[in-house]
C-alpha positions as a Markdown table, in Angstrom:
| # | Residue | x | y | z |
|---|---|---|---|---|
| 1 | Met | 42.8 | -11.7 | -38.2 |
| 2 | Lys | 42.2 | -7.9 | -38.3 |
| 3 | Lys | 38.7 | -8.5 | -39.7 |
| 4 | Ser | 37.9 | -10.8 | -36.9 |
| 5 | Leu | 39.1 | -8.3 | -34.3 |
| 6 | Ile | 37.0 | -5.6 | -35.9 |
| 7 | Leu | 34.0 | -7.9 | -35.9 |
| 8 | Val | 34.4 | -8.7 | -32.2 |
| 9 | Ala | 34.9 | -5.1 | -31.3 |
| 10 | Ser | 31.8 | -4.1 | -33.3 |
| 11 | Leu | 29.8 | -6.8 | -31.6 |
| 12 | Ile | 30.9 | -5.6 | -28.1 |
| 13 | Phe | 30.0 | -2.0 | -28.9 |
| 14 | Phe | 26.6 | -3.1 | -30.2 |
| 15 | Leu | 25.8 | -5.2 | -27.2 |
| 16 | Ser | 26.9 | -2.5 | -24.8 |
| 17 | Ala | 24.7 | 0.0 | -26.6 |
| 18 | Cys | 21.7 | -2.3 | -26.2 |
| 19 | Ala | 22.3 | -3.3 | -22.6 |
| 20 | Pro | 20.6 | -1.5 | -19.7 |
| 21 | Asn | 22.5 | 1.5 | -18.4 |
| 22 | Phe | 23.6 | 0.3 | -15.0 |
| 23 | Gln | 25.7 | 3.3 | -13.9 |
| 24 | Lys | 27.9 | 3.2 | -10.8 |
| 25 | Glu | 25.9 | 3.9 | -7.7 |
| 26 | Glu | 26.2 | 7.3 | -6.2 |
| 27 | Glu | 27.5 | 7.8 | -2.7 |
| 28 | Val | 26.1 | 10.7 | -0.6 |
| 29 | Lys | 26.1 | 11.6 | 3.1 |
| 30 | Ser | 23.0 | 10.9 | 5.3 |
| 31 | Glu | 22.2 | 12.1 | 8.8 |
| 32 | Thr | 21.5 | 9.5 | 11.4 |
| 33 | Gly | 19.1 | 9.9 | 14.4 |
| 34 | Asp | 22.1 | 10.9 | 16.5 |
| 35 | Asn | 22.9 | 13.9 | 14.3 |
| 36 | Glu | 25.9 | 12.1 | 12.9 |
| 37 | Thr | 26.6 | 11.5 | 9.3 |
| 38 | Glu | 27.0 | 8.2 | 7.4 |
| 39 | Thr | 27.6 | 7.2 | 3.8 |
| 40 | Ala | 24.4 | 6.3 | 1.9 |
| 41 | Ile | 24.2 | 4.8 | -1.6 |
| 42 | Leu | 21.7 | 5.9 | -4.2 |
| 43 | Pro | 21.0 | 3.2 | -6.7 |
| 44 | Lys | 20.9 | 4.3 | -10.4 |
| 45 | Phe | 18.4 | 1.7 | -11.6 |
| 46 | Lys | 14.7 | 2.2 | -10.9 |
| 47 | Ile | 12.0 | -0.3 | -11.8 |
| 48 | Ser | 9.6 | 2.4 | -13.1 |
| 49 | Asp | 8.3 | 5.9 | -12.5 |
| 50 | Asp | 5.6 | 4.4 | -10.3 |
| 51 | Tyr | 8.1 | 3.5 | -7.6 |
| 52 | Tyr | 10.5 | 5.4 | -5.4 |
| 53 | Ser | 14.2 | 4.6 | -5.3 |
| 54 | Met | 15.5 | 3.8 | -1.8 |
| 55 | Ser | 18.8 | 4.8 | -0.3 |
| 56 | Leu | 21.0 | 2.1 | 1.0 |
| 57 | Pro | 21.6 | 0.7 | 3.6 |
| 58 | Phe | 17.8 | 0.3 | 4.1 |
| 59 | Lys | 16.6 | 1.7 | 7.4 |
| 60 | Thr | 13.7 | -0.1 | 9.0 |
| 61 | Ser | 11.1 | 1.6 | 11.1 |
| 62 | Glu | 11.0 | 0.7 | 14.8 |
| 63 | Ala | 7.2 | 0.7 | 14.6 |
| 64 | Arg | 7.0 | -1.6 | 11.5 |
| 65 | Gly | 5.8 | -4.7 | 13.3 |
| 66 | Leu | 2.7 | -3.1 | 14.8 |
| 67 | Val | 0.8 | -3.0 | 11.5 |
| 68 | Val | 0.4 | -6.8 | 11.6 |
| 69 | Asn | -1.4 | -6.7 | 15.0 |
| 70 | Asn | -3.5 | -3.6 | 14.3 |
| 71 | Leu | -5.0 | -4.3 | 10.8 |
| 72 | Asn | -7.7 | -6.8 | 10.1 |
| 73 | Ser | -6.2 | -8.8 | 7.2 |
| 74 | Arg | -3.1 | -9.2 | 5.1 |
| 75 | Tyr | -5.0 | -7.6 | 2.3 |
| 76 | Asp | -5.4 | -4.4 | 4.3 |
| 77 | Ile | -1.7 | -4.5 | 5.4 |
| 78 | Ser | -0.4 | -4.7 | 1.9 |
| 79 | Glu | -2.8 | -2.0 | 0.5 |
| 80 | Phe | -2.2 | 0.4 | 3.5 |
| 81 | Glu | 1.5 | 0.4 | 2.8 |
| 82 | Ser | 1.5 | 0.5 | -1.0 |
| 83 | Gly | -1.4 | 2.8 | -1.2 |
| 84 | Leu | 0.3 | 5.4 | 1.1 |
| 85 | Met | 3.2 | 5.5 | -1.4 |
| 86 | Arg | 0.7 | 6.3 | -4.2 |
| 87 | Val | -0.8 | 9.1 | -2.1 |
| 88 | Ala | 2.8 | 10.5 | -1.6 |
| 89 | Gln | 3.3 | 10.8 | -5.3 |
| 90 | Asn | 0.7 | 13.7 | -5.3 |
| 91 | Thr | 3.3 | 15.7 | -3.3 |
| 92 | Phe | 6.7 | 14.1 | -3.6 |
| 93 | Asp | 7.6 | 13.1 | -7.2 |
| 94 | Thr | 9.4 | 9.8 | -7.7 |
| 95 | Asp | 12.3 | 11.4 | -9.7 |
| 96 | Asn | 13.6 | 13.6 | -6.9 |
| 97 | Tyr | 12.6 | 11.9 | -3.7 |
| 98 | Tyr | 13.9 | 8.8 | -2.1 |
| 99 | Phe | 11.8 | 6.5 | 0.1 |
| 100 | Gln | 12.7 | 5.6 | 3.7 |
| 101 | Glu | 10.6 | 3.8 | 6.3 |
| 102 | Gly | 9.5 | 6.1 | 9.1 |
| 103 | Gln | 12.2 | 7.1 | 11.6 |
| 104 | Tyr | 10.4 | 9.6 | 13.9 |
| 105 | Leu | 7.4 | 7.7 | 15.3 |
| 106 | Asn | 8.7 | 4.7 | 17.4 |
| 107 | Ser | 6.6 | 1.8 | 18.5 |
| 108 | Ser | 5.9 | 3.2 | 22.0 |
| 109 | Thr | 4.7 | 6.5 | 20.6 |
| 110 | Val | 2.4 | 4.8 | 18.1 |
| 111 | Ala | 1.0 | 2.4 | 20.7 |
| 112 | Ala | 0.3 | 5.3 | 23.1 |
| 113 | Trp | -1.5 | 7.3 | 20.4 |
| 114 | Leu | -3.7 | 4.4 | 19.5 |
| 115 | Asn | -5.0 | 4.1 | 23.1 |
| 116 | Arg | -8.3 | 5.4 | 24.2 |
| 117 | Lys | -8.2 | 8.7 | 26.1 |
| 118 | Tyr | -7.9 | 7.8 | 29.8 |
| 119 | Thr | -10.5 | 9.0 | 32.3 |
| 120 | Lys | -9.4 | 10.9 | 35.5 |
| 121 | Lys | -10.1 | 7.7 | 37.4 |
| 122 | Glu | -8.0 | 5.6 | 35.1 |
| 123 | Leu | -5.2 | 8.2 | 35.2 |
| 124 | Ser | -5.1 | 8.0 | 38.9 |
| 125 | Ala | -5.3 | 4.1 | 38.9 |
| 126 | Lys | -2.5 | 3.8 | 36.4 |
| 127 | Lys | -0.5 | 6.6 | 37.9 |
| 128 | Ile | -0.2 | 8.4 | 34.6 |
| 129 | Ser | 0.1 | 12.2 | 34.4 |
| 130 | Ala | -2.3 | 14.3 | 32.4 |
| 131 | Asn | 0.5 | 15.2 | 29.9 |
| 132 | Asp | 0.9 | 11.5 | 29.1 |
| 133 | Asn | -2.8 | 11.1 | 28.3 |
| 134 | Val | -2.2 | 11.0 | 24.6 |
| 135 | Gly | -4.7 | 8.4 | 23.3 |
| 136 | Leu | -6.4 | 9.5 | 20.1 |
| 137 | Asn | -9.4 | 7.3 | 20.5 |
| 138 | Pro | -12.4 | 8.4 | 22.6 |
| 139 | Ser | -12.8 | 7.4 | 26.2 |
| 140 | Asp | -15.2 | 4.6 | 27.2 |
| 141 | Glu | -16.0 | 6.2 | 30.5 |
| 142 | Asp | -19.8 | 5.8 | 30.1 |
| 143 | Lys | -20.4 | 2.2 | 31.3 |
| 144 | Ser | -24.1 | 2.4 | 30.5 |
| 145 | Lys | -23.3 | 3.0 | 26.9 |
| 146 | Lys | -20.9 | 0.1 | 26.9 |
| 147 | Glu | -23.5 | -2.3 | 28.3 |
| 148 | Ser | -26.1 | -1.2 | 25.8 |
| 149 | Gly | -23.7 | -1.5 | 22.9 |
| 150 | Asn | -23.7 | 2.3 | 22.2 |
| 151 | Met | -20.2 | 2.9 | 23.4 |
| 152 | Glu | -17.8 | 5.0 | 21.4 |
| 153 | Pro | -16.0 | 2.8 | 18.9 |
| 154 | Ile | -12.2 | 2.6 | 18.4 |
| 155 | Tyr | -11.9 | 4.7 | 15.3 |
| 156 | Leu | -8.1 | 4.7 | 14.8 |
| 157 | Ala | -6.6 | 1.3 | 14.2 |
| 158 | His | -3.0 | 2.1 | 13.1 |
| 159 | Ile | -0.6 | 4.9 | 12.3 |
| 160 | Leu | 2.0 | 4.5 | 9.5 |
| 161 | Glu | 4.9 | 6.9 | 8.8 |
| 162 | His | 6.8 | 7.1 | 5.5 |
| 163 | Asp | 9.7 | 9.5 | 5.0 |
| 164 | Tyr | 10.8 | 11.0 | 1.8 |
| 165 | Leu | 14.4 | 12.2 | 1.3 |
| 166 | Val | 15.8 | 14.7 | -1.1 |
| 167 | Lys | 19.4 | 15.2 | -2.2 |
| 168 | Asn | 21.0 | 18.6 | -1.4 |
| 169 | Glu | 23.3 | 19.2 | -4.4 |
| 170 | Glu | 25.4 | 21.8 | -2.5 |
| 171 | Thr | 26.3 | 19.6 | 0.4 |
| 172 | Asn | 25.9 | 16.2 | -1.3 |
| 173 | Lys | 23.7 | 15.1 | 1.6 |
| 174 | Leu | 20.3 | 13.4 | 1.8 |
| 175 | Glu | 17.9 | 15.5 | 3.8 |
| 176 | Leu | 14.3 | 14.9 | 4.9 |
| 177 | Gly | 12.1 | 16.4 | 2.3 |
| 178 | Gly | 8.7 | 15.4 | 3.6 |
| 179 | Val | 6.6 | 12.9 | 5.6 |
| 180 | Thr | 3.4 | 11.1 | 4.8 |
| 181 | Ile | 1.3 | 9.6 | 7.6 |
| 182 | Gly | -1.4 | 7.0 | 7.0 |
| 183 | Leu | -4.3 | 6.8 | 9.5 |
| 184 | Ala | -6.0 | 3.4 | 9.3 |
| 185 | Leu | -9.7 | 3.7 | 10.4 |
| 186 | Asn | -12.1 | 1.0 | 11.3 |
| 187 | Ser | -15.3 | 0.7 | 9.2 |
| 188 | Val | -16.4 | -2.0 | 11.7 |
| 189 | Tyr | -15.7 | -2.0 | 15.4 |
| 190 | Tyr | -15.4 | -5.3 | 17.2 |
| 191 | Tyr | -16.0 | -5.4 | 21.0 |
| 192 | Gln | -17.0 | -7.5 | 23.9 |
| 193 | Glu | -19.6 | -6.3 | 26.4 |
| 194 | Lys | -18.2 | -8.6 | 29.1 |
| 195 | Ala | -14.8 | -10.1 | 29.6 |
| 196 | Asn | -14.5 | -13.4 | 27.7 |
| 197 | Gly | -18.0 | -12.8 | 26.2 |
| 198 | Ser | -19.0 | -13.1 | 22.6 |
| 199 | Thr | -17.6 | -10.7 | 20.1 |
| 200 | Lys | -20.0 | -8.2 | 18.7 |
| 201 | Lys | -19.6 | -5.7 | 15.9 |
| 202 | Lys | -20.7 | -2.2 | 15.2 |
| 203 | Asp | -20.7 | -0.7 | 11.7 |
| 204 | Ile | -19.2 | 2.8 | 11.4 |
| 205 | Ser | -20.7 | 5.0 | 8.7 |
| 206 | Glu | -18.3 | 6.5 | 6.2 |
| 207 | Gln | -19.5 | 10.0 | 7.2 |
| 208 | Thr | -18.6 | 9.3 | 10.8 |
| 209 | Leu | -15.4 | 7.6 | 10.0 |
| 210 | Glu | -14.2 | 10.5 | 7.8 |
| 211 | Arg | -15.3 | 13.1 | 10.4 |
| 212 | Glu | -13.4 | 11.4 | 13.2 |
| 213 | Gly | -10.4 | 10.7 | 11.0 |
| 214 | Lys | -10.0 | 14.3 | 10.0 |
| 215 | Ser | -10.2 | 15.5 | 13.6 |
| 216 | Ile | -7.5 | 12.9 | 14.6 |
| 217 | Ala | -5.4 | 14.0 | 11.6 |
| 218 | Glu | -5.4 | 17.6 | 12.8 |
| 219 | Glu | -4.2 | 16.6 | 16.3 |
| 220 | Val | -1.5 | 14.3 | 14.8 |
| 221 | Thr | -0.2 | 17.2 | 12.7 |
| 222 | Lys | 0.2 | 19.4 | 15.8 |
| 223 | Arg | 2.1 | 16.6 | 17.6 |
| 224 | Leu | 4.4 | 16.0 | 14.6 |
| 225 | Arg | 5.4 | 19.6 | 14.6 |
| 226 | Lys | 6.7 | 19.2 | 18.2 |
| 227 | Ile | 9.0 | 16.4 | 17.2 |
| 228 | Glu | 12.6 | 17.4 | 16.5 |
| 229 | Gly | 13.3 | 17.3 | 12.8 |
| 230 | Leu | 9.7 | 17.6 | 11.8 |
| 231 | Glu | 9.2 | 21.3 | 12.7 |
| 232 | Asn | 9.3 | 22.6 | 9.1 |
| 233 | Val | 9.0 | 19.7 | 6.6 |
| 234 | Pro | 5.9 | 19.3 | 4.4 |
| 235 | Ile | 3.5 | 16.7 | 5.9 |
| 236 | Thr | 0.8 | 14.7 | 4.1 |
| 237 | Ile | -1.8 | 12.8 | 6.1 |
| 238 | Ala | -4.1 | 10.3 | 4.4 |
| 239 | Leu | -7.2 | 8.4 | 5.7 |
| 240 | Phe | -7.5 | 4.7 | 5.0 |
| 241 | Glu | -10.8 | 2.8 | 5.5 |
| 242 | Gln | -10.0 | -0.8 | 6.5 |
| 243 | Lys | -12.6 | -3.5 | 5.8 |
| 244 | Glu | -14.1 | -6.0 | 8.2 |
| 245 | Thr | -12.2 | -9.1 | 9.1 |
| 246 | Ser | -14.1 | -11.4 | 6.7 |
| 247 | Ser | -13.5 | -9.2 | 3.6 |
| 248 | Val | -11.6 | -10.8 | 0.6 |
| 249 | Val | -10.7 | -7.4 | -0.8 |
| 250 | Pro | -8.5 | -4.7 | 0.9 |
| 251 | Gly | -9.7 | -1.4 | 2.2 |
| 252 | Asn | -8.8 | 1.9 | 0.4 |
| 253 | Phe | -7.7 | 5.4 | 1.0 |
| 254 | Ile | -10.5 | 7.9 | 1.0 |
| 255 | Ser | -8.9 | 11.4 | 1.4 |
| 256 | Tyr | -5.7 | 13.3 | 2.1 |
| 257 | Ala | -4.5 | 16.7 | 3.1 |
| 258 | Asn | -1.2 | 18.6 | 3.2 |
| 259 | Ala | 0.5 | 20.8 | 5.7 |
| 260 | Gly | 3.1 | 23.0 | 4.1 |
| 261 | Ser | 6.5 | 23.7 | 5.5 |
| 262 | Gly | 6.2 | 24.9 | 9.1 |
| 263 | Glu | 2.3 | 24.8 | 9.0 |
| 264 | Ala | 0.7 | 23.4 | 12.1 |
| 265 | Ser | -2.7 | 22.7 | 10.5 |
| 266 | Leu | -3.8 | 20.8 | 7.4 |
| 267 | Gly | -5.1 | 22.5 | 4.3 |
| 268 | Gln | -8.0 | 21.5 | 2.1 |
| 269 | Trp | -8.9 | 17.8 | 2.1 |
| 270 | Lys | -8.9 | 16.0 | -1.3 |
| 271 | Asp | -11.0 | 13.0 | -2.0 |
| 272 | Ile | -9.4 | 9.7 | -3.2 |
| 273 | Asn | -11.7 | 7.6 | -5.4 |
| 274 | Glu | -10.2 | 4.1 | -5.2 |
| 275 | Lys | -11.7 | 0.7 | -4.5 |
| 276 | Tyr | -11.2 | -3.0 | -5.1 |
| 277 | Val | -13.9 | -5.2 | -6.7 |
| 278 | Ile | -14.1 | -9.1 | -6.8 |
| 279 | Phe | -15.1 | -10.8 | -10.1 |
| 280 | Pro | -17.4 | -12.5 | -10.9 |
| 281 | Asn | -19.6 | -9.6 | -9.9 |
| 282 | Thr | -23.4 | -9.1 | -10.3 |
| 283 | Asn | -23.4 | -5.3 | -9.7 |
| 284 | Ser | -24.6 | -3.5 | -12.8 |
| 285 | Gln | -22.0 | -0.8 | -12.3 |
| 286 | Tyr | -19.4 | -3.2 | -13.5 |
| 287 | Lys | -21.3 | -4.9 | -16.3 |
| 288 | Thr | -18.8 | -4.1 | -19.0 |
| 289 | Glu | -15.9 | -5.5 | -17.1 |
| 290 | Gln | -18.0 | -8.5 | -15.9 |
| 291 | Ala | -18.9 | -9.3 | -19.5 |
| 292 | Ala | -15.2 | -9.5 | -20.5 |
| 293 | Phe | -14.4 | -11.5 | -17.4 |
| 294 | Ser | -17.3 | -13.9 | -18.0 |
| 295 | Lys | -16.2 | -14.6 | -21.6 |
| 296 | Phe | -12.6 | -15.2 | -20.4 |
| 297 | Gln | -13.9 | -17.5 | -17.7 |
| 298 | Thr | -15.9 | -19.5 | -20.2 |
| 299 | Asp | -12.9 | -19.8 | -22.5 |
| 300 | Ile | -10.9 | -21.4 | -19.6 |
| 301 | Glu | -13.7 | -23.7 | -18.7 |
| 302 | Glu | -14.0 | -25.0 | -22.3 |
| 303 | Tyr | -10.2 | -25.7 | -22.3 |
| 304 | Phe | -10.4 | -27.5 | -18.9 |
| 305 | Pro | -14.0 | -29.0 | -18.5 |
| 306 | Asn | -13.3 | -30.0 | -14.9 |
| 307 | Phe | -11.9 | -26.6 | -14.0 |
| 308 | Asn | -13.2 | -25.2 | -10.7 |
| 309 | Gly | -13.4 | -21.5 | -11.6 |
| 310 | Val | -11.5 | -18.2 | -12.0 |
| 311 | Ile | -11.4 | -15.4 | -9.4 |
| 312 | Gly | -10.5 | -11.8 | -10.4 |
| 313 | Lys | -9.7 | -8.7 | -8.3 |
| 314 | Gly | -10.1 | -5.4 | -10.0 |
| 315 | Phe | -8.6 | -2.1 | -8.9 |
| 316 | Tyr | -10.6 | 1.0 | -9.8 |
| 317 | Val | -9.4 | 4.6 | -9.8 |
| 318 | Asn | -12.0 | 7.3 | -10.4 |
| 319 | Asn | -14.5 | 4.6 | -11.4 |
| 320 | Lys | -12.2 | 3.3 | -14.2 |
| 321 | Leu | -10.6 | -0.1 | -14.0 |
| 322 | Arg | -6.8 | 0.4 | -13.8 |
| 323 | Asn | -5.8 | -3.3 | -13.3 |
| 324 | Ile | -7.2 | -6.7 | -12.8 |
| 325 | Ser | -5.4 | -9.6 | -11.1 |
| 326 | Ile | -6.8 | -13.1 | -11.9 |
| 327 | Asp | -5.9 | -16.3 | -10.0 |
| 328 | Met | -6.6 | -19.8 | -11.2 |
| 329 | Lys | -5.7 | -23.2 | -9.9 |
| 330 | Val | -5.4 | -26.1 | -12.3 |
| 331 | Gln | -4.1 | -29.7 | -12.0 |
| 332 | Phe | -1.4 | -30.3 | -14.6 |
| 333 | Tyr | 0.2 | -33.6 | -15.6 |
| 334 | Gly | 3.3 | -32.4 | -17.3 |
| 335 | Ala | 5.5 | -29.4 | -18.3 |
| 336 | Thr | 4.2 | -29.4 | -21.9 |
| 337 | Glu | 0.6 | -29.1 | -20.6 |
| 338 | Val | 1.6 | -26.0 | -18.5 |
| 339 | Ile | 3.2 | -24.4 | -21.6 |
| 340 | Gly | 0.3 | -25.1 | -23.8 |
| 341 | Phe | -2.3 | -23.9 | -21.3 |
| 342 | Ser | -0.3 | -20.7 | -20.6 |
| 343 | Gln | -0.1 | -19.9 | -24.3 |
| 344 | Tyr | -3.8 | -20.4 | -24.6 |
| 345 | Val | -4.5 | -18.1 | -21.6 |
| 346 | Ala | -2.2 | -15.4 | -23.0 |
| 347 | Gly | -4.1 | -15.4 | -26.2 |
| 348 | Lys | -7.4 | -15.0 | -24.4 |
| 349 | Val | -6.1 | -12.1 | -22.4 |
| 350 | Ile | -5.6 | -10.3 | -25.7 |
| 351 | Asp | -9.0 | -11.4 | -27.0 |
| 352 | Arg | -11.1 | -10.6 | -24.0 |
| 353 | Phe | -9.4 | -7.6 | -22.3 |
| 354 | Lys | -9.2 | -5.3 | -25.2 |
| 355 | Asp | -8.7 | -2.0 | -23.2 |
| 356 | Thr | -4.9 | -1.7 | -23.3 |
| 357 | Asn | -5.1 | 1.1 | -20.7 |
| 358 | Gln | -5.6 | -1.7 | -18.1 |
| 359 | Thr | -3.0 | -3.9 | -16.6 |
| 360 | Val | -4.0 | -7.6 | -16.6 |
| 361 | Gln | -2.2 | -10.2 | -14.5 |
| 362 | Val | -3.0 | -13.9 | -14.5 |
| 363 | Ser | -1.4 | -16.2 | -11.9 |
| 364 | Ile | -1.6 | -19.9 | -12.7 |
| 365 | Ser | -0.9 | -22.4 | -9.9 |
| 366 | Ser | -1.4 | -26.1 | -9.1 |
| 367 | Ala | -1.1 | -28.3 | -6.0 |
| 368 | Asn | 2.7 | -28.1 | -6.7 |
| 369 | Gly | 2.9 | -24.3 | -6.4 |
| 370 | Glu | 3.2 | -21.5 | -8.9 |
| 371 | Glu | 3.2 | -22.7 | -12.5 |
| 372 | Ala | 3.0 | -19.6 | -14.8 |
| 373 | Leu | 2.6 | -15.8 | -14.7 |
| 374 | Ile | 1.0 | -13.8 | -17.5 |
| 375 | Val | 1.2 | -10.0 | -17.4 |
| 376 | Arg | 0.0 | -7.4 | -20.0 |
| 377 | Asp | 1.1 | -4.0 | -18.7 |
| 378 | Ala | -1.0 | -0.9 | -19.5 |
| 379 | Gly | 0.0 | 0.5 | -22.9 |
| 380 | Gln | 1.2 | -2.9 | -24.2 |
| 381 | Asp | -0.6 | -4.9 | -26.9 |
| 382 | Glu | 0.8 | -8.4 | -26.0 |
| 383 | Pro | 1.4 | -10.0 | -22.6 |
| 384 | Phe | 4.6 | -11.3 | -21.1 |
| 385 | Val | 4.6 | -15.0 | -20.2 |
| 386 | His | 6.8 | -16.6 | -17.6 |
| 387 | Ile | 6.8 | -20.4 | -17.0 |
| 388 | Tyr | 8.2 | -21.3 | -13.6 |
| 389 | Gln | 10.8 | -24.1 | -13.7 |
């Protein structure tokens, strides 16, 4: 009996040693917008160092719904939000800062800033004071330019705020440690010369887009410093180039700059070299990755002769492929077929994508929905396979 108890106790100790360390959440104080304090919870578990922990309860931004209306596609919406968090990591490390949706720019402020600058005639007609003429996009006062298609484009499509909190060890309070602002800029401007007329488009060069974006960023920084609570915190502003409405890949961030504590102007701008690429791709710049993708595609087609194709989306950082997401749709006739095919695909991921510095994700679906997910994280030799039940 004693031996049995010792064995059970040893087993419990062994299992507890191997289990993830889910420590008790930490309670701290957090200031509300009314200068009152409330209890916030800091979770101990974090998915990875690539993500920020978030204090609970989660506070939503009042302006969060505007992004859906202001950006061209769901691809841009997702990348604009997740990409801004990547930019923030250059200034606010994920170990010491906690993420919170923006609490300082409300929906009415963002909407007003996205307007065109009103002309004197428009101010009078709308009965708006000059102090409220806060649109960051250029005026369209010159009607002759509008009729000829040479009008000033809308450069700024959306403004997104993310806040980063830091714990004050002395007071056990969460305090605002910094703010990042994303400015989504149009690479293509859509307009109508006449009411209910056909929609036309005007391409905006990257040089023009970046020049206008940096000018807007400086004005935004000055305005942020006048908002109570943002007078002294570090501010990062990043420029995002959104793609045209028909694009099947998202836009990308192109540059960012910081304003240190209390500074009313931005420092030196730093380039961001990121982009998304669709595979198959005929551009010779991606011939190595295309060769691997083409062999993988051939493998799949040989397994399923009636297969319709494979589509991949590569994410490049500094001209190097960081990860590739592959989607494929197949008609299956049983659970065992899904299992067999998933095992085959997992083996081909190992065979064809030999650079283990890249993350490879394969999503397999059918007319019935998601069937399997295969993921080989960067730094791993073998993929993880999940079969949906």
